[in-house]
Every structure is written in C-alpha cells, then in structure tokens.
ZAMARGU-4260 file (C-alpha; in steps of 0.2 Angstrom, whole numbers, plus 5000, padded with zeros to 4 digits):
<rodrens>
0) 4931/4712/5270 | 4919/4713/5253 | 4925/4722/5237 | 4912/4736/5238 | 4921/4744/5256
5) 4938/4742/5251 | 4930/4753/5235 | 4923/4764/5250 | 4941/4767/5257 | 4949/4775/5242
10) 4951/4794/5246 | 4943/4805/5233 | 4956/4815/5221 | 4960/4830/5228 | 4952/4848/5216
15) 4966/4859/5209 | 4966/4874/5221 | 4963/4891/5212 | 4978/4899/5213 | 4988/4885/5206
20) 4975/4886/5191 | 4980/4904/5191 | 4999/4901/5190 | 4996/4888/5178 | 4986/4900/5167
25) 4998/4912/5170 | 5015/4903/5165 | 5005/4898/5148 | 5002/4915/5144 | 5016/4919/5148
30) 5025/4909/5137 | 5011/4912/5123 | 5015/4930/5124 | 5034/4927/5122 | 5031/4917/5109
35) 5020/4931/5097 | 5033/4946/5099 | 5049/4935/5096 | 5037/4929/5078 | 5034/4948/5077
40) 5051/4953/5078 | 5056/4941/5068 | 5045/4943/5053 | 5045/4962/5052 | 5060/4965/5044
45) 5056/4952/5031 | 5041/4959/5028 | 5043/4979/5027 | 5060/4973/5017 | 5047/4963/5004
50) 5035/4982/5006 | 5053/4988/4998 | 5054/4979/4986 | 5040/4976/4980 | 5038/4999/4979
55) 5053/5000/4970 | 5049/4986/4957 | 5031/4997/4954 | 5042/5014/4953 | 5048/5006/4940
60) 5034/4997/4931 | 5023/5016/4932 | 5037/5028/4926 | 5042/5018/4909 | 5059/5022/4903
65) 5065/5025/4923 | 5084/5019/4926 | 5086/5028/4943 | 5076/5038/4956 | 5076/5047/4970
70) 5065/5048/4984 | 5058/5065/4988 | 5054/5069/5006 | 5040/5082/5010 | 5049/5094/5025
75) 5042/5112/5030 | 5028/5111/5013 | 5044/5110/5002 | 5050/5095/4992 | 5069/5090/4999
80) 5079/5077/4989 | 5083/5062/5003 | 5100/5058/5003 | 5106/5041/5001 | 5112/5040/5022
85) 5096/5045/5026 | 5083/5034/5017 | 5083/5019/5031 | 5080/5035/5044 | 5068/5043/5033
90) 5057/5027/5030 | 5057/5025/5049 | 5050/5039/5050 | 5037/5037/5039 | 5037/5053/5030
95) 5026/5058/5016 | 5037/5054/5001 | 5037/5055/4982 | 5048/5046/4970 | 5055/5057/4953
100) 5059/5045/4941 | 5075/5048/4928 | 5079/5040/4913 | 5098/5034/4905 | 5099/5053/4899
105) 5098/5061/4918 | 5083/5065/4909 | 5065/5069/4920 | 5054/5054/4917 | 5039/5059/4931
110) 5036/5056/4947 | 5030/5040/4957 | 5014/5046/4970 | 5005/5033/4983 | 4989/5037/4987
115) 4974/5027/4994 | 4955/5028/4994 | 4940/5020/5001 | 4934/5005/4988 | 4920/4993/4991
120) 4926/4980/5003 | 4943/4992/5012 | 4953/5002/5007 | 4965/5002/4989 | 4983/5009/4991
125) 4989/5012/4973 | 5005/5020/4965 | 5004/5030/4951 | 5017/5038/4939 | 5014/5059/4936
130) 5022/5068/4920 | 5022/5085/4924 | 5029/5089/4904 | 5013/5081/4897 | 5003/5083/4913
135) 4998/5066/4911 | 4998/5052/4921 | 5008/5038/4912 | 5006/5020/4926 | 4996/5012/4937
140) 4998/4998/4951 | 4988/4994/4965 | 4999/4991/4981 | 4985/4984/4992 | 4967/4979/4990
145) 4953/4968/4998 | 4941/4970/4984 | 4931/4955/4978 | 4939/4942/4969 | 4933/4942/4953
150) 4926/4958/4952 | 4934/4970/4961 | 4950/4964/4961 | 4949/4967/4941 | 4956/4983/4944
155) 4972/4974/4946 | 4971/4961/4930 | 4962/4969/4918 | 4973/4975/4904 | 4961/4986/4898
160) 4957/4994/4914 | 4975/4998/4915 | 4977/5004/4900 | 4966/5019/4905 | 4982/5028/4915
165) 4995/5025/4900 | 4992/5040/4894 | 4978/5050/4904 | 4976/5067/4905 | 4972/5074/4922
170) 4965/5093/4914 | 4951/5095/4915 | 4947/5083/4932 | 4947/5063/4928 | 4933/5058/4923
175) 4924/5039/4925 | 4912/5034/4911 | 4905/5019/4906 | 4913/5005/4897 | 4917/5007/4880
180) 4910/5025/4881 | 4925/5033/4882 | 4928/5049/4868 | 4941/5060/4880 | 4960/5059/4889
185) 4954/5063/4904 | 4940/5048/4906 | 4941/5032/4916 | 4933/5017/4908 | 4927/5009/4923
190) 4926/4990/4921 | 4908/4982/4922 | 4902/4975/4936 | 4915/4985/4949 | 4911/5002/4944
195) 4915/5007/4965 | 4932/5000/4962 | 4936/5009/4947 | 4928/5026/4956 | 4940/5024/4970
200) 4953/5019/4958 | 4950/5038/4949 | 4948/5046/4967 | 4966/5041/4974 | 4973/5046/4957
205) 4964/5064/4959 | 4968/5064/4978 | 4989/5061/4977 | 4986/5073/4961 | 4980/5087/4971
210) 4990/5084/4986 | 5009/5085/4976 | 5005/5092/4959 | 5008/5110/4970 | 5022/5105/4977
215) 5030/5097/4961 | 5028/5110/4952 | 5036/5123/4966 | 5051/5109/4965 | 5052/5110/4947
220) 5055/5127/4946 | 5070/5127/4959 | 5078/5115/4948 | 5076/5126/4932
</rodrens>
C-alpha cells in the first residue's frame, strides 16, 4: 500500500460540539467573575480607608490651626453631631456631612465643606474651609480631578491660585477675574489657560456655601 493510501485512511479530527464550547466558556466566565468579585471585595476596604485618611488630612489643611474636628450630619434639615460610635455607620450611609474644626483651646476654627462642580474634563471634587466669624473661605484643596495635565490640573498645583482661598470674602458673591486683575477680597484670579477649571472651583465653593451656610448659622445659634 502506498504512502498516499495510508494517509487517506487517517480519520479526520472530530470538531468539538457546540455544547462543549458553551460549557467551557461558561466555566471560564464563572471563574473570571469570582476573581473580579474577590478582587473588588478585597480592595474596597483599602480604597475606602485611603479616602478617609485623605479626607482627614484635607480637613486639617483647609482649616488652619485645627487640632481636632467633629463630624456634623444633616438630619431632618438640621446639623447633628455624629458621635464616635456612629461614625462608621454614618460613613456607610453616605449621609451629607461637614466638619467643625477646633483648636487646642477648644475654639471653633471653622467648617470644612465638601462640594463638586463640572470642570473642563469631568467633575471636580474639592473641600474648603469656611470661617463663619470672618465670613471668609480660609483654605481649599482638590480631592478628585481629571482636568488636563499641565493646564487644568494647576488648580491643585499652582500656589498663587491656592492663595486665592486663604482669606476669600464670601460676600458679595465670589467672582472670577483674569490673572493679575484682582482688586477685591471676594475675587479669585483665574489660572491663565485654565479659566474653565478656575471657574469650576469658584463654582463648587459657591455651591457649598449656598447649601451649608444657612444650616451652619442655625447650628451656631443652638451652640451659643
């Protein structure tokens, strides 16, 4: 028998059935899902802890002279102090909160308020310190931003822009002006080439004040 004839006798390989392919893909998908869910459950507490630590550091940064702070939660239209035993539960419920800062002499240094506003790329999330006695913003820090590197991200890096919020008057309304043209205490000098991002920061401060300032005033009346 010739070699060609021998080759003709070799049976063709059987193709896998559709059922087997479906089972294989299903098993792969199942284990992939298990891995993804496990990774999420493992990393979530780490991410939340990191955010909590970053927030804590930011509160002290935007409220100069602060040595401790209290968490205030919005409940039934009023600010209520969150007791230590409630902090974890309150954080999990994601209820609206601000933070009252105090110095070593137990004197109020102001309130740290978180707010957000649409920037050039995406939402800008920031936190600022408000001194109700001086009626001034006394500090600001970006918590989350995806603004353009080299331009919009200067809202986090530009020291001159940050200086706008060291003693910024909140009355009358905060106004954004071109760089070098600030003449009033309620004005914010925009970053050259990043006007939209600069206005977004001023906007989130205004939004936060509009939401929380009346509540803060009522809260202070109950403390006096």
